[in-house]
N, C-alpha and C positions, 0 to 999 in steps of 0.2 A: 502494500500499499506505499504510493507516496501522497505527500500532502501538497498542495497546491494552494499559491499565496496569488491573489489578485491585487495587482500595483494599480491605485488610482491617482491620477493627477488634479492636485488641487489648483481650481483654480485661483490667484491671484490679483490678477489684472498687474500686477510687476511689470516692465519693460521685458517684451520677448528675448531672450538670449539667442547670442547669433551662435554659442556652441549646444549640441545637443545635449539639452539638461530641461528637467522641472525644477520652480524655485521650489516646488514641496509635493511629495506624495506620500500617501498610507498606503499602511500594509500592517495586515493584523494589529490592527488596534495600535500602531504605532505611527506618527507623524516624522517624515524625515523632511529637511531642510538646511540647505546653507544659506545663508543672507549676507549681501557688501552693504555697501554706503552709497548707494544711487539711490536719485531721487526720480520725478515721476518721467522723465525724459531721457533716463538710463545711463546720464553724466555720475559720474564722482562725484558727493559733494563735496564741498573744499572748506576751508574753515579750520582744519586742523583735525587732531584725535577727538576729541570732544564732541563736534560736529558729525565726523564721520562715525562715532560709536552711536551716538541718539537718534542717527539717519538707518544705520542698522537695527540697533532696538527696534526703530519704529517700523523697519520693513517686517522683523519679525513677530511683534505683537498683532500685525496685518495680518502677517500669514497663518499665523493660529489662529483669528478669528474667522479667516474665508476655511479652516478647515473644523470651523463649527464650537472649537472651543476659545481657549485666553492665553494669557501667562500662567494662570494659575495650573494650566495642560504642563508648565514644559516641566521635562523629567530631566533633561540632560543638557548644558551648552559648552561645548570647544571654543574657547576662546583664541585667535590666532591675530599676533599683533608682529607686524617688524619692529617694534623698540622696547625692549624691557620697562623704559621709562614712561610709556604710556598705560600701563597697567592700571596704574589709582586711577587716571583719569576713564579709563575703560570701567574700572569700579564702580567710580562713584555714580555715571550714567545708568552701569545696570542696575545697583542697589534702586535708583527711582521705578523701575520694573520690574522687579521680583519683590515675593513678600514671602515669610514665612508659611510652613515648611520651603525653605530653598531648596531649588533645583541643585541634582549634583553638578559638577565644575570644573576643568580645567582651562588652565590658560599657557598656552607656548607660543615661544617665539621665534618667527621664522624670518628668515631671507630675503622674501617679499611675495606677492601676488603677481597672476596671470595680469591685471591692469596694475600696472606701474605705480600710478598716485594713490593707490588704495593704503592706507596702515591700519585696517580691521580686516577680520572675518569671522564669522559665527556660524559653526554649524550645533545644529538644534535636533534633537529627539523630543517626541510631545505624544501624551496618551490621546486616543481621539477615542478611545470608547472600547469594547468588549470588544477581547481579539475574536478573528471570523473564525 
């Protein structure tokens, strides 16, 4: 007997990527998403790490809402930044969006992203309902 899983794209109305990806998908009661600091036009926001962290969190919040949940459904966040010194600003913004019980989280320092002007990216997992 083999288990099958249906992967369902989540419609987010975020700008369509040129890469072969969906902004979010769900399968077996879990939402999978990666969010970056882009605005409605698909451009990376200017203004440094705080502005980029806020846009990334707004995109994450929007995506979770589109999936039928909200920030309370967030179970894990993997935060990637290009500079260790950016973590304090990211933590400050992140804390405005999450409440106890906090999701599991990790922070990773990377050398860069596909879009050179990006300073932060968040990979996140959330509960979307009972496993099917």
